[in-house]
PLY file of the C-alpha trace (Angstrom):
ply
format ascii 1.0
element vertex 550
property float x
property float y
property float z
element edge 549
property int vertex1
property int vertex2
end_header
-35.91 51.74 18.71
-35.07 50.21 15.35
-36.64 51.33 12.09
-39.61 48.98 11.75
-39.81 49.66 8.02
-36.48 47.92 7.45
-35.66 44.18 7.67
-34.25 43.43 11.11
-35.04 41.55 14.29
-36.87 43.06 17.22
-36.00 41.99 20.75
-38.20 39.70 22.81
-39.37 40.96 26.21
-40.43 38.94 29.26
-40.81 39.30 33.02
-40.74 35.75 34.40
-37.73 34.25 32.64
-36.00 33.82 29.33
-33.86 31.34 27.42
-31.87 31.73 24.21
-30.36 29.01 22.06
-29.62 28.53 18.37
-32.39 25.94 17.92
-36.14 26.45 18.46
-36.72 22.98 19.91
-33.97 23.57 22.48
-35.34 26.99 23.40
-38.83 25.54 23.80
-37.44 22.83 26.06
-35.78 25.44 28.26
-38.99 27.45 28.51
-40.93 24.29 29.42
-38.46 23.64 32.25
-38.80 27.20 33.54
-42.60 26.93 33.40
-42.39 23.69 35.40
-40.53 25.47 38.19
-36.97 24.71 37.16
-34.24 27.29 37.56
-31.91 28.76 34.94
-29.36 25.96 35.30
-32.02 23.28 34.85
-33.23 25.06 31.73
-29.74 25.39 30.25
-28.87 21.73 30.76
-32.18 20.53 29.30
-31.81 22.81 26.29
-28.24 21.69 25.74
-29.22 18.04 25.92
-31.85 18.58 23.21
-29.35 20.38 21.00
-27.05 17.36 21.25
-29.73 15.51 19.27
-31.35 18.10 17.02
-28.15 20.01 16.17
-25.65 17.11 16.34
-23.05 18.78 14.14
-22.63 21.54 16.72
-22.57 19.72 20.03
-23.01 16.35 21.70
-22.59 14.29 24.83
-19.16 13.34 23.47
-17.97 16.93 23.91
-17.02 19.41 26.62
-18.99 21.83 28.78
-18.24 25.13 30.53
-20.58 27.09 32.73
-20.91 30.35 34.64
-23.84 30.65 37.02
-25.02 33.72 38.92
-27.38 33.18 41.81
-30.23 35.69 41.96
-28.30 38.42 40.22
-25.52 38.50 42.81
-22.69 38.84 40.29
-20.73 41.71 41.81
-17.34 40.03 42.22
-15.76 36.89 40.76
-16.46 35.15 44.05
-20.18 35.59 43.47
-20.06 33.55 40.26
-20.19 29.77 40.16
-17.79 28.64 37.44
-17.34 25.08 36.25
-14.67 23.76 33.90
-15.90 20.60 32.20
-13.07 20.34 29.69
-11.90 16.88 28.69
-8.43 15.49 29.30
-6.09 13.93 26.80
-5.35 10.24 27.42
-2.56 9.65 29.93
-0.36 7.87 27.40
-0.47 10.72 24.86
2.91 12.40 25.26
5.04 14.45 22.89
7.69 11.72 22.95
5.18 9.04 21.95
4.20 10.98 18.82
7.81 11.89 17.98
8.91 8.27 18.17
6.30 7.39 15.56
7.03 10.30 13.26
3.66 11.95 13.88
4.02 15.71 13.55
0.39 16.82 13.56
-2.83 15.74 15.21
-5.39 15.44 12.43
-9.09 16.15 12.82
-10.39 12.64 12.14
-7.63 10.88 14.01
-8.41 9.13 17.32
-5.59 11.24 18.76
-7.77 14.32 18.35
-10.28 12.94 20.88
-10.22 13.92 24.54
-12.32 12.20 27.20
-15.68 14.02 26.97
-16.53 16.09 30.02
-20.07 17.23 29.21
-22.21 14.63 30.98
-20.05 14.74 34.10
-20.42 18.53 34.17
-24.18 18.41 33.71
-24.56 15.91 36.54
-22.33 17.79 38.98
-23.86 21.20 38.29
-27.40 19.91 38.66
-26.62 18.09 41.89
-25.11 21.23 43.41
-27.19 24.05 41.94
-30.18 22.65 40.06
-33.68 21.84 41.26
-34.26 18.87 38.94
-32.21 15.74 38.35
-30.43 14.70 35.20
-32.79 11.81 34.48
-35.80 14.15 34.28
-34.02 16.72 32.13
-32.80 14.10 29.65
-36.33 13.00 28.76
-36.93 15.52 25.94
-33.54 14.62 24.43
-34.36 10.92 24.63
-37.72 11.51 22.96
-36.19 13.43 20.03
-33.49 10.79 19.59
-35.92 7.87 19.74
-38.93 9.31 17.89
-37.05 11.66 15.60
-37.06 15.37 14.78
-37.53 17.32 11.56
-34.25 18.49 10.06
-33.98 22.29 10.09
-32.52 24.30 7.22
-29.37 25.15 9.14
-28.82 21.54 10.16
-29.28 20.34 6.57
-26.80 22.94 5.34
-24.20 21.92 7.93
-24.65 18.25 7.10
-24.20 18.98 3.40
-20.98 20.90 4.07
-19.59 18.01 6.13
-20.37 15.06 3.86
-16.69 14.17 3.49
-16.21 13.95 7.24
-19.39 11.94 7.76
-18.44 9.55 4.96
-15.17 8.78 6.71
-16.86 6.92 9.57
-19.32 4.09 8.99
-21.36 4.73 12.13
-21.63 8.46 11.45
-22.62 7.87 7.81
-25.26 5.33 8.80
-26.89 7.74 11.26
-26.54 11.10 9.57
-26.56 10.04 5.90
-29.34 7.45 5.78
-29.52 5.97 2.32
-26.14 7.49 1.48
-27.27 11.14 1.42
-27.82 13.87 3.98
-31.48 14.19 4.98
-33.45 16.89 3.19
-34.93 19.88 4.98
-37.99 18.71 6.90
-37.03 15.05 6.84
-37.48 13.00 10.01
-34.15 11.92 11.52
-33.90 9.34 14.31
-30.91 8.30 16.42
-32.03 5.08 18.16
-28.54 4.07 19.33
-28.06 7.43 21.04
-31.55 7.18 22.55
-30.62 3.84 24.15
-27.38 5.36 25.49
-29.25 8.30 26.99
-31.82 6.00 28.57
-29.01 4.07 30.29
-27.55 7.31 31.62
-30.99 8.46 32.80
-31.65 5.17 34.60
-28.23 4.63 36.15
-26.57 8.04 36.34
-23.49 9.66 34.82
-21.28 6.68 35.70
-22.81 4.77 32.79
-21.08 7.30 30.56
-17.67 6.82 32.14
-17.48 3.30 33.55
-20.32 1.34 32.00
-21.24 -0.01 28.59
-20.99 3.39 26.91
-17.46 3.95 28.22
-16.35 0.51 27.05
-17.83 1.24 23.64
-15.94 4.56 23.34
-12.65 3.01 24.44
-13.02 0.08 22.07
-13.87 2.37 19.14
-10.86 4.60 19.75
-8.40 1.78 20.38
-9.50 0.03 17.20
-8.47 3.17 15.33
-5.10 3.36 17.09
-6.05 5.66 19.96
-4.29 5.62 23.33
-7.44 5.92 25.44
-8.01 3.45 28.26
-10.85 2.56 30.58
-8.90 4.30 33.36
-8.86 7.56 31.40
-12.66 7.50 31.30
-13.17 6.25 34.85
-11.12 9.11 36.28
-12.74 11.84 34.16
-13.93 14.69 36.34
-14.46 18.41 35.90
-13.85 21.02 38.55
-15.16 24.22 40.05
-12.86 27.15 39.38
-12.61 30.74 40.56
-13.55 33.12 37.75
-11.31 35.93 36.64
-12.76 39.30 35.74
-12.04 42.59 34.11
-13.77 45.86 33.37
-15.00 47.15 30.04
-16.46 50.66 30.06
-18.70 50.54 33.15
-19.31 46.78 32.99
-17.72 43.94 34.93
-16.96 40.90 32.76
-16.38 37.44 34.26
-14.55 34.55 32.59
-13.36 31.07 33.41
-9.63 31.09 34.24
-6.84 29.12 32.53
-6.78 26.45 31.32
-9.62 28.43 29.77
-8.98 31.17 27.24
-11.07 33.70 29.13
-7.91 35.57 30.11
-7.32 36.33 26.43
-10.92 37.52 26.02
-10.42 39.86 28.98
-7.13 41.08 27.56
-8.92 41.89 24.29
-11.56 43.84 26.19
-8.86 45.67 28.16
-7.22 46.68 24.91
-10.49 47.74 23.26
-11.50 49.77 26.31
-8.55 52.03 25.57
-9.61 52.63 21.97
-12.44 54.98 21.00
-14.05 53.83 17.77
-17.49 55.41 17.99
-20.96 53.91 18.13
-21.01 52.22 14.72
-20.73 48.45 15.38
-19.24 47.69 11.96
-17.29 50.81 11.10
-13.92 50.32 9.33
-12.21 51.95 12.31
-13.71 49.49 14.77
-13.01 46.52 12.54
-9.40 47.57 12.08
-8.89 48.08 15.82
-10.44 44.72 16.70
-8.39 42.84 14.11
-5.12 44.41 15.19
-5.93 43.90 18.88
-6.69 40.28 18.08
-3.32 39.77 16.41
-1.46 41.14 19.41
-3.47 39.27 22.04
-3.23 36.01 20.11
0.53 36.44 20.08
0.40 36.74 23.87
-1.81 33.67 24.03
0.61 31.61 21.96
3.50 32.66 24.17
1.90 32.27 27.61
-1.36 30.36 27.75
-1.23 26.80 29.10
-2.73 24.56 31.73
-1.69 26.14 35.05
-1.30 22.66 36.49
1.50 22.12 33.99
3.10 25.53 33.49
2.98 29.02 34.98
0.45 31.37 33.38
1.04 35.08 34.26
-2.65 36.00 34.51
-2.17 39.15 36.59
0.42 40.52 34.19
-1.66 39.72 31.13
-4.63 41.56 32.66
-2.65 44.54 33.95
-3.35 48.05 32.71
0.29 48.43 31.74
0.19 45.42 29.43
-3.08 46.53 27.83
-1.57 49.97 27.32
1.47 48.48 25.63
-0.75 46.54 23.25
-2.80 49.65 22.48
0.37 51.59 21.76
1.49 48.96 19.25
-1.67 49.39 17.14
-1.33 51.73 14.17
-4.82 53.19 13.61
-4.14 53.63 9.89
-2.14 50.58 8.91
-2.33 46.82 9.43
0.71 45.11 10.88
2.51 42.92 8.41
2.51 39.21 9.07
5.52 37.16 8.11
3.57 33.91 7.96
-0.10 32.92 8.05
-1.59 31.86 11.34
-1.38 28.10 11.72
-4.08 27.60 14.30
-7.07 25.25 14.46
-10.43 26.97 14.31
-13.11 26.37 16.94
-16.07 25.94 14.64
-18.62 23.91 16.54
-20.28 24.76 19.82
-23.62 25.85 21.15
-24.04 28.77 23.50
-27.08 28.79 25.76
-28.27 31.45 28.15
-31.14 31.33 30.59
-32.54 33.62 33.29
-35.31 32.49 35.64
-37.94 34.26 37.73
-35.55 34.65 40.63
-32.98 36.22 38.26
-30.63 33.29 38.55
-28.61 33.44 35.33
-26.75 30.71 33.48
-24.18 31.09 30.71
-23.47 27.71 29.15
-21.25 26.33 26.39
-21.20 22.77 25.07
-18.80 21.98 22.27
-17.47 19.35 19.89
-14.71 21.77 18.77
-15.45 21.36 15.03
-18.48 20.29 13.02
-19.29 16.69 14.05
-16.11 16.83 16.17
-13.62 14.19 15.11
-16.22 12.59 12.87
-15.75 9.43 14.94
-19.08 8.02 16.07
-19.35 4.97 18.32
-21.87 2.13 17.79
-23.70 3.58 20.81
-24.33 6.78 18.84
-21.86 9.08 20.59
-20.00 11.59 18.42
-16.57 12.34 19.87
-14.90 15.74 20.09
-11.69 16.59 18.23
-10.50 19.15 20.80
-7.03 17.59 20.99
-6.43 18.69 17.40
-5.39 21.99 18.93
-2.57 20.41 20.90
0.95 21.11 19.77
3.46 18.32 19.31
6.33 20.80 19.65
8.07 20.01 22.97
8.97 23.70 23.36
5.38 24.95 23.01
3.26 25.88 26.04
0.43 24.28 24.07
2.19 20.92 23.86
0.10 17.93 24.72
1.45 17.87 28.24
0.70 21.50 28.76
-2.61 22.27 27.09
-3.76 23.84 23.84
-5.28 27.09 22.61
-7.51 28.25 19.77
-8.32 31.64 18.37
-11.88 31.69 17.13
-13.99 32.14 20.20
-12.20 34.92 22.11
-12.18 37.11 19.00
-15.72 36.34 17.88
-17.19 36.70 21.35
-15.37 39.93 22.17
-16.21 41.42 18.78
-19.89 40.95 19.63
-19.48 41.80 23.32
-17.77 45.12 22.59
-20.67 46.08 20.34
-23.24 45.08 22.93
-21.60 46.95 25.80
-20.85 50.01 23.69
-24.49 50.62 22.80
-25.36 54.06 24.15
-29.11 53.44 24.08
-29.04 50.29 26.19
-29.88 48.14 23.20
-33.27 49.63 22.31
-32.39 50.05 18.65
-33.65 46.54 18.04
-31.62 44.29 20.32
-29.02 44.31 23.13
-26.27 45.32 20.73
-26.45 42.17 18.66
-28.86 42.82 15.84
-26.50 44.14 13.18
-24.77 41.54 11.12
-20.99 41.56 10.94
-20.28 40.79 7.27
-16.51 40.49 7.47
-14.72 43.50 6.00
-17.17 46.41 5.65
-17.15 48.23 2.33
-20.01 50.64 2.65
-21.19 53.82 4.29
-18.17 55.91 3.34
-15.25 53.73 4.35
-13.41 50.47 3.98
-10.23 48.79 5.12
-8.54 48.60 1.75
-5.99 51.24 2.64
-5.03 49.60 5.92
-3.33 46.60 4.39
-4.26 42.91 4.51
-6.38 41.74 7.42
-6.69 38.02 8.32
-10.48 38.02 8.53
-12.85 35.75 6.69
-16.12 37.09 5.39
-18.95 36.44 7.80
-21.08 33.36 7.36
-24.69 34.50 6.86
-25.88 31.32 8.57
-24.11 32.24 11.81
-25.74 33.90 14.74
-25.47 35.09 18.31
-28.10 35.39 20.99
-28.72 36.06 24.63
-30.96 37.64 27.26
-30.11 41.04 28.67
-30.99 42.42 32.10
-29.90 45.61 33.84
-30.28 46.32 37.52
-33.50 48.22 38.03
-35.12 46.89 34.87
-38.62 45.50 35.29
-38.03 42.70 32.84
-35.76 40.85 30.45
-35.09 41.26 26.78
-33.22 39.19 24.25
-32.30 39.14 20.59
-30.17 37.33 18.06
-28.15 38.28 15.01
-26.30 36.76 12.10
-23.20 35.43 13.85
-22.29 32.17 15.49
-20.06 31.41 18.47
-20.66 34.69 20.22
-21.39 35.17 23.90
-23.51 37.93 25.36
-23.95 39.42 28.80
-26.56 38.32 31.28
-27.16 40.45 34.34
-23.63 41.86 34.47
-21.71 39.78 31.94
-21.42 36.01 32.05
-19.61 34.43 29.14
-17.48 31.29 29.46
-14.82 30.42 26.95
-13.81 27.03 25.75
-10.53 26.37 27.51
-7.27 24.80 26.60
-7.15 21.04 26.72
-5.77 19.78 29.96
-2.46 18.05 29.57
-2.08 14.35 30.10
1.11 14.48 32.09
3.09 17.00 34.09
5.79 19.04 32.45
8.59 21.10 33.93
7.37 24.50 35.06
9.21 27.44 33.55
10.78 30.07 35.76
8.65 33.12 36.57
8.59 35.44 33.56
7.79 39.04 32.78
6.21 40.32 29.60
7.59 42.87 27.19
6.34 43.78 23.75
8.86 44.01 20.95
8.37 46.24 17.97
7.05 44.93 14.69
10.28 45.78 12.91
12.52 43.95 15.36
14.39 41.03 13.82
13.05 37.70 15.04
15.32 35.96 17.49
15.09 32.97 19.84
12.51 33.57 22.50
10.03 35.31 20.21
6.71 34.02 18.98
6.69 34.57 15.23
3.19 33.39 14.37
2.06 37.00 14.06
3.73 40.16 12.89
3.85 41.53 16.43
5.99 39.44 18.70
5.74 38.86 22.42
9.05 38.27 24.12
9.54 35.84 26.98
12.24 37.11 29.30
13.50 35.95 32.65
13.69 38.38 35.56
17.10 39.93 36.02
0 1
1 2
2 3
3 4
4 5
5 6
6 7
7 8
8 9
9 10
10 11
11 12
12 13
13 14
14 15
15 16
16 17
17 18
18 19
19 20
20 21
21 22
22 23
23 24
24 25
25 26
26 27
27 28
28 29
29 30
30 31
31 32
32 33
33 34
34 35
35 36
36 37
37 38
38 39
39 40
40 41
41 42
42 43
43 44
44 45
45 46
46 47
47 48
48 49
49 50
50 51
51 52
52 53
53 54
54 55
55 56
56 57
57 58
58 59
59 60
60 61
61 62
62 63
63 64
64 65
65 66
66 67
67 68
68 69
69 70
70 71
71 72
72 73
73 74
74 75
75 76
76 77
77 78
78 79
79 80
80 81
81 82
82 83
83 84
84 85
85 86
86 87
87 88
88 89
89 90
90 91
91 92
92 93
93 94
94 95
95 96
96 97
97 98
98 99
99 100
100 101
101 102
102 103
103 104
104 105
105 106
106 107
107 108
108 109
109 110
110 111
111 112
112 113
113 114
114 115
115 116
116 117
117 118
118 119
119 120
120 121
121 122
122 123
123 124
124 125
125 126
126 127
127 128
128 129
129 130
130 131
131 132
132 133
133 134
134 135
135 136
136 137
137 138
138 139
139 140
140 141
141 142
142 143
143 144
144 145
145 146
146 147
147 148
148 149
149 150
150 151
151 152
152 153
153 154
154 155
155 156
156 157
157 158
158 159
159 160
160 161
161 162
162 163
163 164
164 165
165 166
166 167
167 168
168 169
169 170
170 171
171 172
172 173
173 174
174 175
175 176
176 177
177 178
178 179
179 180
180 181
181 182
182 183
183 184
184 185
185 186
186 187
187 188
188 189
189 190
190 191
191 192
192 193
193 194
194 195
195 196
196 197
197 198
198 199
199 200
200 201
201 202
202 203
203 204
204 205
205 206
206 207
207 208
208 209
209 210
210 211
211 212
212 213
213 214
214 215
215 216
216 217
217 218
218 219
219 220
220 221
221 222
222 223
223 224
224 225
225 226
226 227
227 228
228 229
229 230
230 231
231 232
232 233
233 234
234 235
235 236
236 237
237 238
238 239
239 240
240 241
241 242
242 243
243 244
244 245
245 246
246 247
247 248
248 249
249 250
250 251
251 252
252 253
253 254
254 255
255 256
256 257
257 258
258 259
259 260
260 261
261 262
262 263
263 264
264 265
265 266
266 267
267 268
268 269
269 270
270 271
271 272
272 273
273 274
274 275
275 276
276 277
277 278
278 279
279 280
280 281
281 282
282 283
283 284
284 285
285 286
286 287
287 288
288 289
289 290
290 291
291 292
292 293
293 294
294 295
295 296
296 297
297 298
298 299
299 300
300 301
301 302
302 303
303 304
304 305
305 306
306 307
307 308
308 309
309 310
310 311
311 312
312 313
313 314
314 315
315 316
316 317
317 318
318 319
319 320
320 321
321 322
322 323
323 324
324 325
325 326
326 327
327 328
328 329
329 330
330 331
331 332
332 333
333 334
334 335
335 336
336 337
337 338
338 339
339 340
340 341
341 342
342 343
343 344
344 345
345 346
346 347
347 348
348 349
349 350
350 351
351 352
352 353
353 354
354 355
355 356
356 357
357 358
358 359
359 360
360 361
361 362
362 363
363 364
364 365
365 366
366 367
367 368
368 369
369 370
370 371
371 372
372 373
373 374
374 375
375 376
376 377
377 378
378 379
379 380
380 381
381 382
382 383
383 384
384 385
385 386
386 387
387 388
388 389
389 390
390 391
391 392
392 393
393 394
394 395
395 396
396 397
397 398
398 399
399 400
400 401
401 402
402 403
403 404
404 405
405 406
406 407
407 408
408 409
409 410
410 411
411 412
412 413
413 414
414 415
415 416
416 417
417 418
418 419
419 420
420 421
421 422
422 423
423 424
424 425
425 426
426 427
427 428
428 429
429 430
430 431
431 432
432 433
433 434
434 435
435 436
436 437
437 438
438 439
439 440
440 441
441 442
442 443
443 444
444 445
445 446
446 447
447 448
448 449
449 450
450 451
451 452
452 453
453 454
454 455
455 456
456 457
457 458
458 459
459 460
460 461
461 462
462 463
463 464
464 465
465 466
466 467
467 468
468 469
469 470
470 471
471 472
472 473
473 474
474 475
475 476
476 477
477 478
478 479
479 480
480 481
481 482
482 483
483 484
484 485
485 486
486 487
487 488
488 489
489 490
490 491
491 492
492 493
493 494
494 495
495 496
496 497
497 498
498 499
499 500
500 501
501 502
502 503
503 504
504 505
505 506
506 507
507 508
508 509
509 510
510 511
511 512
512 513
513 514
514 515
515 516
516 517
517 518
518 519
519 520
520 521
521 522
522 523
523 524
524 525
525 526
526 527
527 528
528 529
529 530
530 531
531 532
532 533
533 534
534 535
535 536
536 537
537 538
538 539
539 540
540 541
541 542
542 543
543 544
544 545
545 546
546 547
547 548
548 549
């Protein structure tokens, strides 16, 4: 029980169902769907669709979608979880050689080359057809209404718009929609998106194909090609997500499920494996915990850079990465009193823009749902039909030797670290979350400098101060509980457990063409002091060696 005399957030309790989003209009939409007899998946899709309109900087139909779904609380093994990978693909013509021939060494945010074919609408349609109780046309109606009739701009939305004026100004369509009159709309102003409303109405009337083969697809292709993009009608017509088998790992006495590669869930599980071997006490923001999480993140990101790719393009040693031996080696490399030195700053794109939605229905079906544009307003490229396009391909490497090269997929560091930082706190709560929330209610301010300790003696840590606008949220249910509870806190891009733990991660971008598979490899950790040599990843102070079997 939290101290009610102090500022904080109390959890919400319910028996019939629950939904959590970062936007009140989206949450209300989800609750309306549950009240109308829809299940958790219906509620999540409807809420996400609304957020694509009322929180357009964070997500959109021009982005990607990833989902974990547990039927009636049956999540005991990975096989009990429905997992869907709705990540977009790079255009078929986008190869490392093509960029090299033109002297392009980096994929920039607002370049058409940063855009992958959006997978969100395809994912929504497929998931609803297989596991929902309502169709896409019905669930799009609230989104269409907000786009056509308008919504009042919330404080957070206004703040995000104001911080992204430069990006919005770089595209005429985006500026016209989101900066009417040449300025971002004030808090409480009515904002309409009539072009997007018309696009959504076409999709509702004629199905998801209108997004990928109809007028909307032609509009997206024409927009991108006019800017120099390599996208074709065939790239959009063949867009399709896929069901995948989740991977899982234990943390304390909890079972955590993730989407597999090309998703980054394997790195999230590796982080949890490492943290499960470190005792840092109950304090969710103690210097000791912060230090351990930061150092564990450095080591696991080094492993990610060395090994993570699209398994259709290159071998990913998932079992080895999730082995107890590997987690033990990472733990052993962490100095509890001193930060590892980094020879160079991390040069990795941040995943800044996504919405995370959770819903649990009366039957205890549970849905964990992510929809993402990758960064705020994605690429900043908006089509005349009102579709904002993701910049997920910005994370692709143009280095032909990288496992993240455009043929082989791409990684990013923000979400595994942010989600696991929150998840560790939630699962470590000894009181089951009754101190105010399911482990989420205490803000993570960056580097703590209070209550008797700080990190100043541990050396430099690559951690930004927390953004007070950010937040996390999610419903919580334990077996045997009579009801549900949920709470939120001051972080963004965090995932929380539902039933057992359901938390998808935004995956690597799928490559556009096949690359030569490397030989099977084994993992060994080198020491921090070892001199860098070929075969080492040197993005972080701790290096992960690739070595061939003898």
